[in-house]
LUMLO-938895 format. One line per field, with one value per residue: x, y, z of N, C-alpha, C in turn. Coordinates in steps of 0.001 Angstrom, whole numbers, always signed. Each point is the difference from the previous one (the first is absolute). Layout:
n_u: c(X ...)
n_v: c(Y ...)
n_w: c(Z ...)
ca_u: c(X ...)
ca_v: c(Y ...)
ca_w: c(Z ...)
c_u: c(X ...)
c_v: c(Y ...)
c_w: c(Z ...)
//
This chain:
n_u: c(-28891 -494 -423 +1248 +510 -473 +677 -1277 +156 +998 +955 +596 +1231 +584 +141 +1091 -819 +1041 -205 -325 -158 +517 -448 +1193 +30 +1304 +512 +1017 +989 +606 +787 -1134 -661 +1067 +42 -1326 +12 +1052 -677 -1097 +643 +567 -1242 +29 -640 -1165 -757 +459 -1224 +185 +1206 -555 -970 +973 +713 -1094 -278 +1314 -40 -1169 +494 +1127 -780 -750 +1269 -436 +200 -608 -823 -95 -20 -856 -639 +107 -325 -939 -314 +67 -629 -618 +577 +1130 +140 +629 -1082 +904 -856 -159 +747 +808 -933 -40 +1019 -773 +1154 +322 -1210 +61 +1264 -458 -1073 +737 +940 -1139)
n_v: c(-41039 -293 -888 +121 +271 +1238 -192 -194 +676 -864 +886 +94 -90 +1140 -428 +719 +821 +268 +907 +680 -1278 -138 -1217 +48 -240 -36 +354 -470 +773 -1112 +851 +635 -1101 -427 +1248 +66 -1232 +393 +1117 -705 -860 +1101 +344 -1231 +397 -370 +958 -623 -514 +24 -500 -792 -263 -84 -701 -659 -128 -234 -816 -471 -78 -454 -828 -26 +25 +1132 +690 +939 -947 -391 +1266 +282 -1135 +242 +1276 -419 -935 +931 +892 -1138 -191 -301 -1266 +655 +558 +932 +482 +924 +684 +452 +786 -748 +659 +838 +628 -224 +381 +997 +242 -125 +711 +867 -56 +8)
n_w: c(+8775 -1171 +885 +450 -1206 -16 -1140 -92 +1136 -109 +304 -1168 +424 +305 +1223 +288 -649 -768 +929 -1085 -234 -1223 -114 -601 -1275 +222 -1147 +710 -395 -428 -663 -272 -244 -679 -509 -111 -503 -739 -222 -117 -796 -531 +294 -428 -1069 -382 -449 -1064 +97 +1313 -276 -902 +866 +919 -883 -328 +1289 +213 -1045 +389 +1222 -520 -682 +1083 +365 +515 -1096 +705 +413 -1275 -409 +972 -296 -1305 +198 +833 -896 -937 +747 +213 -1170 -572 +427 +945 -442 -189 +860 -907 +877 -954 -492 -1092 -558 -665 -197 +1256 +336 -910 +388 +1240 -312 -690 +941 +665)
ca_u: c(+410 -841 -1221 +307 +335 -730 +776 -755 +4 +1374 +614 +1441 +797 +390 -1109 -115 +531 +982 -502 +958 +895 -666 +831 +99 +1064 +904 +1191 +1211 +1224 +654 +1093 -603 -496 +1185 +576 -835 +148 +1341 -27 -690 +847 +1197 -320 -424 -1339 -1095 -889 +472 -1144 -142 +1087 -398 -1074 +625 +735 -1001 -602 +975 +44 -1225 +120 +931 -516 -1088 +554 +72 +1336 +735 +421 +1031 +1235 +475 +524 +1260 +1009 +372 +845 +1283 +762 +260 +1425 +459 +891 +1374 +43 +95 -906 +602 -645 -285 -468 +962 -278 -718 +914 +510 -1125 -190 +1090 -229 -1136 +398 +1023 -626)
ca_v: c(+1336 +949 +227 +871 +1356 +518 +1067 +502 +1469 +434 +863 -167 +1192 +291 +85 +1410 +824 +1008 +1330 +887 -711 -791 -1075 +56 -778 +924 -653 +774 -596 -907 +692 +914 -834 -510 +1094 +231 -1147 +75 +1065 -527 -1049 +601 +545 -1074 -492 +948 -210 +768 +698 +1253 +877 +498 +960 +1194 +672 +622 +1101 +1106 +545 +780 +1197 +926 +383 +966 +1098 +1243 +319 +733 -963 -842 +788 +142 -1289 -252 +926 -457 -1186 +403 +840 -765 -305 -1369 -320 +438 +1267 +1145 +1073 +1318 +847 +1280 -237 +200 +1143 -426 -478 -1307 -928 -266 -866 -1325 -605 -261 -1045 -1248)
ca_w: c(+310 -721 +780 +1134 -401 -1158 -623 -1142 +12 +214 -1017 -129 +250 +1378 +948 +382 -1099 +369 -344 -646 -914 -1019 -541 -1456 -618 -681 -534 +235 -538 +943 +701 +969 +1094 +707 +786 +1181 +895 +598 +999 +1177 +554 +605 +1325 +869 -289 -114 -1126 -1143 -589 +757 -436 -1316 +259 +563 -1074 -876 +753 -10 -1357 -197 +843 -644 -1311 +175 +779 -777 -488 +1031 +1020 -603 -13 +1382 +437 -703 +529 +1348 -150 -567 +926 +1216 -101 -91 +1116 -172 -722 +895 -390 +170 +991 -650 -1364 -1082 -866 -1196 -1045 +407 -114 -1428 -444 +567 -710 -1385 -37 +419)
c_u: c(-888 -1290 +234 +172 -791 +764 -750 -24 +1394 +511 +1498 +700 +305 -1234 -243 +568 +978 -492 +1116 +977 -830 +970 -18 +1057 +846 +1212 +1183 +1182 +653 +1072 -536 -477 +1157 +588 -806 +123 +1357 +51 -636 +870 +1198 -263 -596 -1419 -1035 -826 +450 -1145 -262 +1071 -301 -1090 +568 +739 -964 -647 +926 +73 -1224 +76 +904 -512 -1091 +440 +40 +1452 +833 +516 +1105 +1342 +572 +636 +1357 +1103 +442 +925 +1388 +844 +280 +1461 +286 +904 +1422 +135 +12 -917 +670 -777 -360 -450 +1094 -375 -624 +936 +562 -1085 -247 +1068 -218 -1122 +406 +1002 -544 +347)
c_v: c(+1027 +301 +999 +1456 +403 +1204 +624 +1531 +565 +850 -228 +1312 +168 +137 +1455 +834 +1051 +1352 +825 -670 -829 -1037 +104 -994 +971 -784 +952 -708 -858 +722 +977 -783 -576 +1074 +236 -1161 +19 +1080 -497 -1053 +594 +587 -1066 -472 +1103 -332 +883 +760 +1317 +994 +599 +1064 +1312 +788 +712 +1206 +1222 +642 +884 +1305 +1042 +480 +1050 +1207 +1261 +323 +705 -945 -910 +728 +165 -1294 -281 +905 -400 -1201 +377 +790 -693 -418 -1479 -285 +421 +1326 +1144 +1092 +1330 +810 +1351 -274 +276 +1254 -526 -531 -1372 -1065 -361 -965 -1431 -724 -385 -1156 -1342 -296)
c_w: c(-708 +749 +1134 -398 -1237 -555 -1177 -57 +237 -1153 +4 +333 +1478 +881 +391 -1146 +526 -477 -641 -929 -958 -525 -1524 -466 -798 -473 +172 -649 +1075 +807 +1042 +1221 +818 +902 +1273 +991 +691 +1080 +1289 +679 +737 +1381 +921 -198 -21 -1222 -1163 -668 +717 -405 -1375 +163 +541 -1081 -953 +677 +16 -1381 -265 +783 -663 -1352 +106 +815 -868 -364 +1064 +1085 -529 -2 +1401 +501 -631 +528 +1404 -81 -499 +1002 +1331 +31 -64 +1190 -304 -732 +1009 -518 +299 +1021 -594 -1424 -1029 -780 -1281 -1070 +342 -135 -1448 -510 +493 -744 -1411 -53 +483 +1399)
//
């Protein structure tokens, strides 16, 4: 068989390089890895490494977000309301609003 094939110029690794991605070695806590694998398993399968990449990408996006955008996003999330919460049609008076904020 050695007469039929010449691997002297062969290279190790993937045949087609993945553009925009770099292979690295990373150490993650066991519980973190278990959580990501469980998330993928709960939806019927997939790639937990892609899910980790997506989570990191979202974190980077939010970390580099300008302060004004962060505040707008948080306010939108807060004013969107919780399920079952009744939104007021008329604005609260300032004194009532202060009492509500102070009382929690």
